[in-house]
C-alpha positions as CSV (number, residue, x, y, z in Angstrom):
1,M,-13.8,8.4,6.8
2,A,-11.6,10.9,8.4
3,T,-12.0,11.8,12.1
4,L,-11.2,15.1,13.7
5,K,-8.6,14.3,16.4
6,A,-9.5,17.0,18.9
7,P,-8.1,16.6,22.4
8,D,-9.9,18.1,25.4
9,F,-9.1,21.8,24.8
10,Q,-7.1,23.8,27.4
11,A,-5.9,27.3,27.1
12,S,-2.5,26.2,25.7
13,S,-3.7,23.3,23.6
14,N,-3.0,23.0,19.9
15,L,-5.1,21.2,17.3
16,K,-3.2,19.7,14.4
17,V,-5.1,19.4,11.1
18,T,-4.1,18.7,7.6
19,L,-4.7,21.3,4.8
20,L,-5.2,20.0,1.3
21,V,-4.2,22.4,-1.4
22,E,-5.1,21.6,-5.0
23,T,-4.6,23.5,-8.2
24,L,-7.8,23.2,-10.3
25,P,-7.9,22.9,-14.1
26,S,-9.3,26.4,-14.1
27,G,-6.1,27.7,-12.5
28,Q,-7.9,28.4,-9.3
29,V,-6.5,26.9,-6.1
30,A,-8.8,25.0,-3.7
31,A,-7.9,24.4,-0.1
32,S,-9.7,22.3,2.4
33,V,-9.2,20.8,5.8
34,F,-8.7,17.0,5.5
35,E,-10.5,16.3,8.8
36,L,-13.5,18.4,7.8
37,P,-13.9,17.9,4.0
38,D,-16.8,20.4,3.8
39,C,-14.6,23.2,5.1
40,R,-13.3,24.2,1.6
41,V,-12.4,27.5,-0.2
42,E,-11.2,28.5,-3.6
43,A,-8.9,31.4,-4.4
44,S,-6.7,32.7,-7.3
45,T,-3.4,31.9,-5.6
46,R,-2.0,29.2,-3.3
47,K,-1.1,31.8,-0.6
48,E,-4.6,33.3,-0.7
49,A,-6.3,29.9,-0.6
50,I,-4.2,28.9,2.5
51,T,-5.0,32.2,4.2
52,K,-8.7,31.8,3.5
53,I,-9.0,28.2,4.6
54,K,-7.2,29.0,7.9
55,A,-9.6,31.8,8.5
56,A,-12.6,29.7,7.6
57,F,-11.5,26.9,9.8
58,L,-10.8,29.1,12.8
59,E,-14.3,30.6,12.3
60,R,-15.8,27.1,12.2
61,L,-14.0,26.1,15.4
62,K,-15.8,28.9,17.3
63,H,-19.0,26.8,16.8
64,I,-17.6,23.3,17.3
65,E,-17.6,21.4,20.6
66,T,-15.5,18.3,21.0
67,I,-16.8,15.5,23.1
68,S,-14.9,12.3,23.8
69,W,-17.1,9.2,23.7
70,D,-16.0,5.7,24.6
71,V,-18.2,3.6,22.3
72,P,-19.1,0.3,24.0
73,V,-18.2,-2.4,21.5
74,K,-19.2,-6.0,22.3
75,T,-16.4,-8.4,21.6
76,S,-16.8,-12.1,21.6
77,E,-14.6,-13.9,24.0
78,P,-12.5,-16.9,22.8
79,A,-14.4,-20.2,23.1
80,W,-11.9,-21.5,25.7
81,M,-12.7,-18.6,28.1
82,K,-15.9,-20.2,29.3
83,F,-13.8,-23.0,30.8
84,A,-11.2,-20.7,32.4
85,G,-11.1,-21.1,36.1
86,I,-13.4,-24.2,36.3
87,F,-10.9,-26.0,38.5
88,K,-10.2,-23.1,40.9
89,D,-12.1,-24.7,43.7
90,D,-11.0,-28.3,43.0
91,P,-8.9,-29.4,46.0
92,D,-7.0,-31.9,43.8
93,F,-6.0,-29.4,41.1
94,Q,-2.9,-28.0,42.8
95,E,-1.7,-31.5,43.6
96,I,-2.1,-32.5,39.9
97,M,-0.3,-29.3,38.8
98,N,2.6,-30.1,41.2
99,Q,2.9,-33.6,39.7
100,I,2.9,-32.2,36.2
101,Q,5.6,-29.7,37.1
102,A,7.7,-32.3,38.8
103,E,7.5,-34.6,35.7
104,R,8.5,-31.7,33.5
105,T,11.6,-30.8,35.5
106,C,12.7,-34.3,36.3
107,D,16.1,-35.4,35.0
108,D,15.0,-39.1,35.0
109,E,14.9,-40.4,31.4
110,S,13.7,-43.8,32.3
111,E,10.4,-43.4,30.4
112,V,12.1,-42.1,27.3
113,D,12.4,-44.7,24.5
114,S,15.9,-44.1,23.2
115,S,15.0,-46.0,19.9
116,Y,12.6,-43.2,19.1
117,Y,15.6,-40.8,18.8
118,S,17.9,-43.1,16.8
């Protein structure tokens, strides 16, 4: 599904669309706007098809209003999130965190079993 990427229009805004130009088995040339597949024309030459599709699209734009819509999408939170912050009011939590940090940054290797690394 293609979407029309239309910004909020201002006097100097440009809208960029993609024109599809196809030579048909009959020799005719079809042109359409990718973002609006039902906006399509046929002509006997490539140049004529491009001119006609541009005119048709500009005429169609006169009747189109663009509206931005932020679609609310429910996302499931990770399972661990229901536990996030459960210790925020625990008075012992900071003390425990300080002990863990101290153990991680300690240069004391007295608890390391050197035979494990041999």
